[in-house]
PQR file of N, CA, C, O and H, with PARSE charges and radii, in Angstrom:
ATOM      1  N   MET A   1      96.174-120.315 -51.482 -0.4000 1.5000
ATOM      2  CA  MET A   1      96.709-119.966 -53.232 -0.0000 2.0000
ATOM      3  C   MET A   1      96.198-119.054 -53.353  0.5500 1.7000
ATOM      4  O   MET A   1      95.074-119.220 -52.880 -0.5500 1.4000
ATOM      5  N   SER A   2      96.354-117.624 -53.897 -0.4000 1.5000
ATOM      6  CA  SER A   2      95.829-116.654 -53.914 -0.0000 2.0000
ATOM      7  C   SER A   2      96.037-117.222 -56.541  0.5500 1.7000
ATOM      8  O   SER A   2      96.607-117.953 -57.351 -0.5500 1.4000
ATOM      9  H   SER A   2      97.267-117.489 -54.282  0.4000 1.0000
ATOM     10  N   ASP A   3      94.966-116.023 -56.380 -0.4000 1.5000
ATOM     11  CA  ASP A   3      94.390-115.982 -57.703 -0.0000 2.0000
ATOM     12  C   ASP A   3      95.819-115.903 -58.373  0.5500 1.7000
ATOM     13  O   ASP A   3      96.192-116.713 -59.221 -0.5500 1.4000
ATOM     14  H   ASP A   3      94.504-115.429 -55.722  0.4000 1.0000
ATOM     15  N   THR A   4      96.581-114.850 -57.910 -0.4000 1.5000
ATOM     16  CA  THR A   4      97.921-114.676 -59.275 -0.0000 2.0000
ATOM     17  C   THR A   4      98.660-116.028 -58.929  0.5500 1.7000
ATOM     18  O   THR A   4      99.385-116.484 -59.813 -0.5500 1.4000
ATOM     19  H   THR A   4      96.277-114.193 -57.220  0.4000 1.0000
ATOM     20  N   GLU A   5      98.585-116.520 -58.082 -0.4000 1.5000
ATOM     21  CA  GLU A   5      99.795-118.050 -57.945 -0.0000 2.0000
ATOM     22  C   GLU A   5      98.642-118.891 -58.954  0.5500 1.7000
ATOM     23  O   GLU A   5      98.986-119.181 -60.099 -0.5500 1.4000
ATOM     24  H   GLU A   5      97.997-116.149 -57.364  0.4000 1.0000
ATOM     25  N   ILE A   6      97.810-119.112 -58.650 -0.4000 1.5000
ATOM     26  CA  ILE A   6      97.081-120.057 -59.792 -0.0000 2.0000
ATOM     27  C   ILE A   6      97.175-119.868 -60.994  0.5500 1.7000
ATOM     28  O   ILE A   6      97.392-120.755 -61.819 -0.5500 1.4000
ATOM     29  H   ILE A   6      97.531-118.877 -57.720  0.4000 1.0000
ATOM     30  N   ILE A   7      96.961-118.226 -61.327 -0.4000 1.5000
ATOM     31  CA  ILE A   7      96.939-118.219 -62.986 -0.0000 2.0000
ATOM     32  C   ILE A   7      98.289-118.341 -63.167  0.5500 1.7000
ATOM     33  O   ILE A   7      98.515-118.460 -64.371 -0.5500 1.4000
ATOM     34  H   ILE A   7      96.784-117.505 -60.657  0.4000 1.0000
ATOM     35  N   SER A   8      99.839-118.380 -62.146 -0.4000 1.5000
ATOM     36  CA  SER A   8     100.927-118.711 -63.083 -0.0000 2.0000
ATOM     37  C   SER A   8     101.246-120.046 -63.046  0.5500 1.7000
ATOM     38  O   SER A   8     102.050-120.418 -63.901 -0.5500 1.4000
ATOM     39  H   SER A   8      99.656-118.283 -61.168  0.4000 1.0000
ATOM     40  N   ASN A   9     100.930-120.657 -62.468 -0.4000 1.5000
ATOM     41  CA  ASN A   9     100.464-122.377 -62.153 -0.0000 2.0000
ATOM     42  C   ASN A   9      99.911-122.739 -63.664  0.5500 1.7000
ATOM     43  O   ASN A   9     100.691-123.434 -64.316 -0.5500 1.4000
ATOM     44  H   ASN A   9     100.277-120.354 -61.773  0.4000 1.0000
ATOM     45  N   GLN A  10      98.855-122.422 -64.223 -0.4000 1.5000
ATOM     46  CA  GLN A  10      98.201-122.550 -64.906 -0.0000 2.0000
ATOM     47  C   GLN A  10      98.786-122.157 -66.438  0.5500 1.7000
ATOM     48  O   GLN A  10      98.867-122.940 -67.384 -0.5500 1.4000
ATOM     49  H   GLN A  10      98.222-121.857 -63.693  0.4000 1.0000
ATOM     50  N   LYS A  11      99.127-120.899 -66.430 -0.4000 1.5000
ATOM     51  CA  LYS A  11     100.062-120.918 -67.321 -0.0000 2.0000
ATOM     52  C   LYS A  11     101.279-121.320 -67.810  0.5500 1.7000
ATOM     53  O   LYS A  11     101.697-121.095 -68.946 -0.5500 1.4000
ATOM     54  H   LYS A  11      99.061-120.263 -65.661  0.4000 1.0000
ATOM     55  N   THR A  12     102.077-122.171 -66.565 -0.4000 1.5000
ATOM     56  CA  THR A  12     103.032-123.332 -66.094 -0.0000 2.0000
ATOM     57  C   THR A  12     102.551-124.512 -66.658  0.5500 1.7000
ATOM     58  O   THR A  12     103.537-125.119 -67.076 -0.5500 1.4000
ATOM     59  H   THR A  12     101.737-122.353 -65.642  0.4000 1.0000
ATOM     60  N   ILE A  13     101.529-125.145 -66.881 -0.4000 1.5000
ATOM     61  CA  ILE A  13     100.848-126.306 -67.332 -0.0000 2.0000
ATOM     62  C   ILE A  13     100.921-125.873 -68.558  0.5500 1.7000
ATOM     63  O   ILE A  13     101.973-126.179 -69.118 -0.5500 1.4000
ATOM     64  H   ILE A  13     100.729-124.651 -66.541  0.4000 1.0000
ATOM     65  N   LEU A  14     100.115-125.220 -69.226 -0.4000 1.5000
ATOM     66  CA  LEU A  14     100.006-125.138 -70.452 -0.0000 2.0000
ATOM     67  C   LEU A  14     101.301-125.293 -71.453  0.5500 1.7000
ATOM     68  O   LEU A  14     101.574-125.716 -72.576 -0.5500 1.4000
ATOM     69  H   LEU A  14      99.260-124.971 -68.771  0.4000 1.0000
ATOM     70  N   GLU A  15     101.891-124.704 -70.370 -0.4000 1.5000
ATOM     71  CA  GLU A  15     103.612-124.043 -71.519 -0.0000 2.0000
ATOM     72  C   GLU A  15     104.102-125.243 -71.332  0.5500 1.7000
ATOM     73  O   GLU A  15     104.855-125.475 -72.278 -0.5500 1.4000
ATOM     74  H   GLU A  15     101.669-124.360 -69.458  0.4000 1.0000
ATOM     75  N   ASN A  16     104.051-126.525 -70.274 -0.4000 1.5000
ATOM     76  CA  ASN A  16     104.283-127.577 -70.533 -0.0000 2.0000
ATOM     77  C   ASN A  16     104.012-128.589 -71.374  0.5500 1.7000
ATOM     78  O   ASN A  16     104.819-129.368 -71.882 -0.5500 1.4000
ATOM     79  H   ASN A  16     103.439-126.337 -69.506  0.4000 1.0000
ATOM     80  N   GLN A  17     102.271-128.528 -71.565 -0.4000 1.5000
ATOM     81  CA  GLN A  17     101.584-129.484 -72.277 -0.0000 2.0000
ATOM     82  C   GLN A  17     102.378-128.927 -73.797  0.5500 1.7000
ATOM     83  O   GLN A  17     103.012-129.770 -74.430 -0.5500 1.4000
ATOM     84  H   GLN A  17     101.615-127.895 -71.152  0.4000 1.0000
ATOM     85  N   ALA A  18     102.305-127.541 -74.306 -0.4000 1.5000
ATOM     86  CA  ALA A  18     103.371-127.112 -75.523 -0.0000 2.0000
ATOM     87  C   ALA A  18     104.600-128.098 -75.915  0.5500 1.7000
ATOM     88  O   ALA A  18     104.887-128.673 -76.965 -0.5500 1.4000
ATOM     89  H   ALA A  18     101.790-126.856 -73.792  0.4000 1.0000
ATOM     90  N   THR A  19     105.131-128.057 -74.787 -0.4000 1.5000
ATOM     91  CA  THR A  19     106.579-128.462 -74.566 -0.0000 2.0000
ATOM     92  C   THR A  19     106.067-130.231 -74.649  0.5500 1.7000
ATOM     93  O   THR A  19     106.857-131.012 -75.180 -0.5500 1.4000
ATOM     94  H   THR A  19     104.897-127.590 -73.935  0.4000 1.0000
ATOM     95  N   ILE A  20     105.189-130.581 -74.286 -0.4000 1.5000
ATOM     96  CA  ILE A  20     105.090-131.906 -74.413 -0.0000 2.0000
ATOM     97  C   ILE A  20     104.407-132.745 -75.596  0.5500 1.7000
ATOM     98  O   ILE A  20     104.300-133.961 -75.755 -0.5500 1.4000
ATOM     99  H   ILE A  20     104.548-129.947 -73.855  0.4000 1.0000
ATOM    100  N   LEU A  21     104.044-131.813 -76.255 -0.4000 1.5000
ATOM    101  CA  LEU A  21     103.337-132.317 -77.283 -0.0000 2.0000
ATOM    102  C   LEU A  21     104.265-132.227 -78.343  0.5500 1.7000
ATOM    103  O   LEU A  21     104.690-133.239 -78.901 -0.5500 1.4000
ATOM    104  H   LEU A  21     104.131-130.826 -76.126  0.4000 1.0000
ATOM    105  N   SER A  22     104.672-130.872 -78.719 -0.4000 1.5000
ATOM    106  CA  SER A  22     106.786-130.650 -79.311 -0.0000 2.0000
ATOM    107  C   SER A  22     107.385-131.902 -78.986  0.5500 1.7000
ATOM    108  O   SER A  22     107.192-132.632 -79.958 -0.5500 1.4000
ATOM    109  H   SER A  22     104.327-130.050 -78.266  0.4000 1.0000
ATOM    110  N   ASN A  23     107.869-132.371 -78.308 -0.4000 1.5000
ATOM    111  CA  ASN A  23     108.695-133.351 -77.746 -0.0000 2.0000
ATOM    112  C   ASN A  23     107.392-134.608 -78.284  0.5500 1.7000
ATOM    113  O   ASN A  23     107.960-135.212 -79.194 -0.5500 1.4000
ATOM    114  H   ASN A  23     108.026-131.778 -77.518  0.4000 1.0000
ATOM    115  N   GLN A  24     106.510-134.988 -78.181 -0.4000 1.5000
ATOM    116  CA  GLN A  24     105.750-136.231 -79.167 -0.0000 2.0000
ATOM    117  C   GLN A  24     105.963-135.900 -80.345  0.5500 1.7000
ATOM    118  O   GLN A  24     106.201-136.912 -81.004 -0.5500 1.4000
ATOM    119  H   GLN A  24     106.048-134.497 -77.442  0.4000 1.0000
ATOM    120  N   LYS A  25     105.990-135.230 -80.787 -0.4000 1.5000
ATOM    121  CA  LYS A  25     105.749-135.224 -82.477 -0.0000 2.0000
ATOM    122  C   LYS A  25     107.411-135.175 -82.801  0.5500 1.7000
ATOM    123  O   LYS A  25     107.790-135.920 -83.704 -0.5500 1.4000
ATOM    124  H   LYS A  25     105.797-134.408 -80.251  0.4000 1.0000
ATOM    125  N   THR A  26     108.211-134.514 -82.258 -0.4000 1.5000
ATOM    126  CA  THR A  26     109.416-135.248 -82.428 -0.0000 2.0000
ATOM    127  C   THR A  26     110.018-136.368 -82.499  0.5500 1.7000
ATOM    128  O   THR A  26     110.860-136.747 -83.313 -0.5500 1.4000
ATOM    129  H   THR A  26     107.902-133.908 -81.525  0.4000 1.0000
ATOM    130  N   ILE A  27     109.269-137.223 -81.060 -0.4000 1.5000
ATOM    131  CA  ILE A  27     109.299-138.976 -81.187 -0.0000 2.0000
ATOM    132  C   ILE A  27     108.393-139.470 -81.974  0.5500 1.7000
ATOM    133  O   ILE A  27     108.330-140.682 -81.768 -0.5500 1.4000
ATOM    134  H   ILE A  27     108.585-136.915 -80.399  0.4000 1.0000
ATOM    135  N   LEU A  28     107.492-139.059 -82.956 -0.4000 1.5000
ATOM    136  CA  LEU A  28     106.965-139.688 -83.780 -0.0000 2.0000
ATOM    137  C   LEU A  28     107.958-139.358 -85.345  0.5500 1.7000
ATOM    138  O   LEU A  28     107.798-140.005 -86.380 -0.5500 1.4000
ATOM    139  H   LEU A  28     107.543-138.075 -83.123  0.4000 1.0000
ATOM    140  N   GLU A  29     108.982-138.192 -85.174 -0.4000 1.5000
ATOM    141  CA  GLU A  29     108.990-138.175 -86.403 -0.0000 2.0000
ATOM    142  C   GLU A  29     110.624-139.084 -86.421  0.5500 1.7000
ATOM    143  O   GLU A  29     111.259-139.567 -87.358 -0.5500 1.4000
ATOM    144  H   GLU A  29     109.111-137.666 -84.333  0.4000 1.0000
ATOM    145  N   ASN A  30     110.876-139.032 -85.046 -0.4000 1.5000
ATOM    146  CA  ASN A  30     112.010-139.951 -85.088 -0.0000 2.0000
ATOM    147  C   ASN A  30     111.791-141.591 -85.178  0.5500 1.7000
ATOM    148  O   ASN A  30     112.647-142.394 -85.551 -0.5500 1.4000
ATOM    149  H   ASN A  30     110.361-138.640 -84.284  0.4000 1.0000
ATOM    150  N   GLN A  31     110.596-141.862 -84.798 -0.4000 1.5000
ATOM    151  CA  GLN A  31     110.315-143.115 -84.776 -0.0000 2.0000
ATOM    152  C   GLN A  31     110.298-143.654 -86.622  0.5500 1.7000
ATOM    153  O   GLN A  31     110.728-144.680 -87.150 -0.5500 1.4000
ATOM    154  H   GLN A  31     109.901-141.210 -84.495  0.4000 1.0000
ATOM    155  N   ASN A  32     109.549-142.345 -87.244 -0.4000 1.5000
ATOM    156  CA  ASN A  32     109.481-143.098 -88.511 -0.0000 2.0000
ATOM    157  C   ASN A  32     110.434-142.825 -89.153  0.5500 1.7000
ATOM    158  O   ASN A  32     110.459-143.167 -90.335 -0.5500 1.4000
ATOM    159  H   ASN A  32     109.200-141.512 -86.814  0.4000 1.0000
ATOM    160  N   ALA A  33     111.797-141.943 -88.430 -0.4000 1.5000
ATOM    161  CA  ALA A  33     113.176-141.927 -89.480 -0.0000 2.0000
ATOM    162  C   ALA A  33     113.874-143.704 -88.836  0.5500 1.7000
ATOM    163  O   ALA A  33     114.393-144.330 -89.760 -0.5500 1.4000
ATOM    164  H   ALA A  33     111.777-141.665 -87.470  0.4000 1.0000
ATOM    165  N   ILE A  34     113.889-144.079 -88.139 -0.4000 1.5000
ATOM    166  CA  ILE A  34     114.147-145.282 -87.023 -0.0000 2.0000
ATOM    167  C   ILE A  34     113.702-146.316 -88.324  0.5500 1.7000
ATOM    168  O   ILE A  34     114.447-146.846 -89.148 -0.5500 1.4000
ATOM    169  H   ILE A  34     113.468-143.570 -87.388  0.4000 1.0000
ATOM    170  N   LYS A  35     112.353-146.394 -88.209 -0.4000 1.5000
ATOM    171  CA  LYS A  35     111.724-147.591 -89.710 -0.0000 2.0000
ATOM    172  C   LYS A  35     111.775-147.094 -90.815  0.5500 1.7000
ATOM    173  O   LYS A  35     110.979-147.783 -91.454 -0.5500 1.4000
ATOM    174  H   LYS A  35     111.748-145.964 -87.540  0.4000 1.0000
ATOM    175  N   SER A  36     112.183-146.343 -91.491 -0.4000 1.5000
ATOM    176  CA  SER A  36     113.313-145.640 -92.127 -0.0000 2.0000
ATOM    177  C   SER A  36     114.893-146.122 -92.541  0.5500 1.7000
ATOM    178  O   SER A  36     115.572-146.370 -93.537 -0.5500 1.4000
ATOM    179  H   SER A  36     112.830-145.783 -90.972  0.4000 1.0000
ATOM    180  N   ASN A  37     114.980-146.077 -91.146 -0.4000 1.5000
ATOM    181  CA  ASN A  37     116.477-146.758 -91.481 -0.0000 2.0000
ATOM    182  C   ASN A  37     116.578-148.410 -91.344  0.5500 1.7000
ATOM    183  O   ASN A  37     117.356-149.145 -91.951 -0.5500 1.4000
ATOM    184  H   ASN A  37     114.428-145.876 -90.337  0.4000 1.0000
ATOM    185  N   GLN A  38     115.647-148.752 -90.447 -0.4000 1.5000
ATOM    186  CA  GLN A  38     115.422-150.178 -90.678 -0.0000 2.0000
ATOM    187  C   GLN A  38     114.959-150.669 -91.823  0.5500 1.7000
ATOM    188  O   GLN A  38     115.633-151.698 -91.868 -0.5500 1.4000
ATOM    189  H   GLN A  38     115.015-148.154 -89.954  0.4000 1.0000
ATOM    190  N   ALA A  39     114.128-150.693 -93.034 -0.4000 1.5000
ATOM    191  CA  ALA A  39     114.131-151.322 -93.853 -0.0000 2.0000
ATOM    192  C   ALA A  39     115.182-150.860 -94.768  0.5500 1.7000
ATOM    193  O   ALA A  39     115.077-151.452 -95.842 -0.5500 1.4000
ATOM    194  H   ALA A  39     113.580-149.857 -92.997  0.4000 1.0000
ATOM    195  N   SER A  40     116.167-150.013 -94.746 -0.4000 1.5000
ATOM    196  CA  SER A  40     117.138-149.948 -95.321 -0.0000 2.0000
ATOM    197  C   SER A  40     118.166-150.591 -94.760  0.5500 1.7000
ATOM    198  O   SER A  40     118.579-151.288 -95.687 -0.5500 1.4000
ATOM    199  H   SER A  40     116.252-149.532 -93.874  0.4000 1.0000
ATOM    200  N   LEU A  41     118.977-150.841 -93.643 -0.4000 1.5000
ATOM    201  CA  LEU A  41     119.214-151.919 -92.787 -0.0000 2.0000
ATOM    202  C   LEU A  41     119.077-153.132 -93.777  0.5500 1.7000
ATOM    203  O   LEU A  41     119.795-153.547 -94.686 -0.5500 1.4000
ATOM    204  H   LEU A  41     118.641-150.275 -92.890  0.4000 1.0000
ATOM    205  N   ASP A  42     117.946-153.515 -93.278 -0.4000 1.5000
ATOM    206  CA  ASP A  42     117.168-154.982 -94.035 -0.0000 2.0000
ATOM    207  C   ASP A  42     117.464-155.220 -95.360  0.5500 1.7000
ATOM    208  O   ASP A  42     117.589-156.367 -95.790 -0.5500 1.4000
ATOM    209  H   ASP A  42     117.363-153.178 -92.539  0.4000 1.0000
ATOM    210  N   ALA A  43     117.601-154.135 -96.114 -0.4000 1.5000
ATOM    211  CA  ALA A  43     117.779-154.042 -97.675 -0.0000 2.0000
ATOM    212  C   ALA A  43     119.212-155.040 -97.837  0.5500 1.7000
ATOM    213  O   ALA A  43     119.496-156.062 -98.462 -0.5500 1.4000
ATOM    214  H   ALA A  43     117.500-153.204 -95.764  0.4000 1.0000
ATOM    215  N   ILE A  44     120.072-153.905 -96.687 -0.4000 1.5000
ATOM    216  CA  ILE A  44     121.542-154.058 -96.505 -0.0000 2.0000
ATOM    217  C   ILE A  44     121.771-155.214 -96.259  0.5500 1.7000
ATOM    218  O   ILE A  44     122.895-155.452 -96.701 -0.5500 1.4000
ATOM    219  H   ILE A  44     119.841-153.075 -96.179  0.4000 1.0000
ATOM    220  N   LEU A  45     121.183-156.427 -95.623 -0.4000 1.5000
ATOM    221  CA  LEU A  45     121.277-157.082 -95.098 -0.0000 2.0000
ATOM    222  C   LEU A  45     121.030-158.441 -96.342  0.5500 1.7000
ATOM    223  O   LEU A  45     121.749-159.394 -96.646 -0.5500 1.4000
ATOM    224  H   LEU A  45     120.270-156.234 -95.264  0.4000 1.0000
ATOM    225  N   LYS A  46     119.918-158.065 -96.750 -0.4000 1.5000
ATOM    226  CA  LYS A  46     119.360-158.697 -97.607 -0.0000 2.0000
ATOM    227  C   LYS A  46     120.407-158.938 -98.961  0.5500 1.7000
ATOM    228  O   LYS A  46     120.683-159.969 -99.575 -0.5500 1.4000
ATOM    229  H   LYS A  46     119.334-157.292 -96.503  0.4000 1.0000
ATOM    230  N   ASN A  47     120.825-157.623 -99.129 -0.4000 1.5000
ATOM    231  CA  ASN A  47     121.615-158.064-100.667 -0.0000 2.0000
ATOM    232  C   ASN A  47     123.263-158.357-100.031  0.5500 1.7000
ATOM    233  O   ASN A  47     124.065-158.613-100.929 -0.5500 1.4000
ATOM    234  H   ASN A  47     120.601-156.785 -98.630  0.4000 1.0000
ATOM    235  N   GLN A  48     123.794-158.348 -98.739 -0.4000 1.5000
ATOM    236  CA  GLN A  48     124.794-158.768 -98.237 -0.0000 2.0000
ATOM    237  C   GLN A  48     124.620-160.602 -98.299  0.5500 1.7000
ATOM    238  O   GLN A  48     125.552-161.324 -98.652 -0.5500 1.4000
ATOM    239  H   GLN A  48     123.143-158.139 -98.010  0.4000 1.0000
ATOM    240  N   GLU A  49     122.883-161.271 -97.773 -0.4000 1.5000
ATOM    241  CA  GLU A  49     122.943-162.607 -97.959 -0.0000 2.0000
ATOM    242  C   GLU A  49     122.877-162.955 -99.367  0.5500 1.7000
ATOM    243  O   GLU A  49     123.008-164.178 -99.413 -0.5500 1.4000
ATOM    244  H   GLU A  49     122.126-160.684 -97.486  0.4000 1.0000
ATOM    245  N   LEU A  50     122.734-162.469-100.580 -0.4000 1.5000
ATOM    246  CA  LEU A  50     122.790-162.365-101.667 -0.0000 2.0000
ATOM    247  C   LEU A  50     123.970-162.666-102.421  0.5500 1.7000
ATOM    248  O   LEU A  50     124.055-163.405-103.402 -0.5500 1.4000
ATOM    249  H   LEU A  50     122.627-161.475-100.543  0.4000 1.0000
ATOM    250  N   ILE A  51     125.081-161.852-101.716 -0.4000 1.5000
ATOM    251  CA  ILE A  51     126.494-161.611-102.332 -0.0000 2.0000
ATOM    252  C   ILE A  51     126.837-163.273-101.936  0.5500 1.7000
ATOM    253  O   ILE A  51     127.176-164.130-102.752 -0.5500 1.4000
ATOM    254  H   ILE A  51     125.012-161.252-100.919  0.4000 1.0000
ATOM    255  N   LEU A  52     126.672-163.445-100.633 -0.4000 1.5000
ATOM    256  CA  LEU A  52     126.866-164.592 -99.975 -0.0000 2.0000
ATOM    257  C   LEU A  52     127.019-165.613-100.804  0.5500 1.7000
ATOM    258  O   LEU A  52     127.944-166.348-101.148 -0.5500 1.4000
ATOM    259  H   LEU A  52     126.397-162.749 -99.970  0.4000 1.0000
ATOM    260  N   ALA A  53     125.914-165.488-101.041 -0.4000 1.5000
ATOM    261  CA  ALA A  53     125.394-166.961-101.738 -0.0000 2.0000
ATOM    262  C   ALA A  53     126.109-166.976-102.685  0.5500 1.7000
ATOM    263  O   ALA A  53     126.777-168.009-102.641 -0.5500 1.4000
ATOM    264  H   ALA A  53     125.162-164.891-100.762  0.4000 1.0000
ATOM    265  N   ALA A  54     126.450-166.122-103.920 -0.4000 1.5000
ATOM    266  CA  ALA A  54     126.833-165.787-105.089 -0.0000 2.0000
ATOM    267  C   ALA A  54     128.405-166.329-104.871  0.5500 1.7000
ATOM    268  O   ALA A  54     128.883-167.303-105.451 -0.5500 1.4000
ATOM    269  H   ALA A  54     125.908-165.283-103.956  0.4000 1.0000
ATOM    270  N   LEU A  55     129.053-165.534-103.965 -0.4000 1.5000
ATOM    271  CA  LEU A  55     130.281-166.119-104.110 -0.0000 2.0000
ATOM    272  C   LEU A  55     130.718-167.764-103.563  0.5500 1.7000
ATOM    273  O   LEU A  55     131.775-168.372-103.733 -0.5500 1.4000
ATOM    274  H   LEU A  55     128.665-164.742-103.493  0.4000 1.0000
ATOM    275  N   LYS A  56     129.776-168.076-103.033 -0.4000 1.5000
ATOM    276  CA  LYS A  56     129.821-169.734-102.615 -0.0000 2.0000
ATOM    277  C   LYS A  56     129.400-170.263-103.844  0.5500 1.7000
ATOM    278  O   LYS A  56     129.405-171.486-103.702 -0.5500 1.4000
ATOM    279  H   LYS A  56     128.918-167.582-102.895  0.4000 1.0000
ATOM    280  N   LYS A  57     129.028-169.961-105.007 -0.4000 1.5000
ATOM    281  CA  LYS A  57     129.173-170.903-106.020 -0.0000 2.0000
ATOM    282  C   LYS A  57     129.907-171.020-106.571  0.5500 1.7000
ATOM    283  O   LYS A  57     129.899-171.899-107.432 -0.5500 1.4000
ATOM    284  H   LYS A  57     129.024-168.967-105.122  0.4000 1.0000
TER
END
């Protein structure tokens, strides 16, 4: 393998690492959004349970 090929491969590896880091950041942001959405859904469920309990009275 020539020096030029090695340098090209190293450049590609660095670009791939940058892409991986970007993707990991996006995944973390999405996980935070999912957690927030789950908390909202939990609150909705609790409210629905309270409404059902009130209707049964």
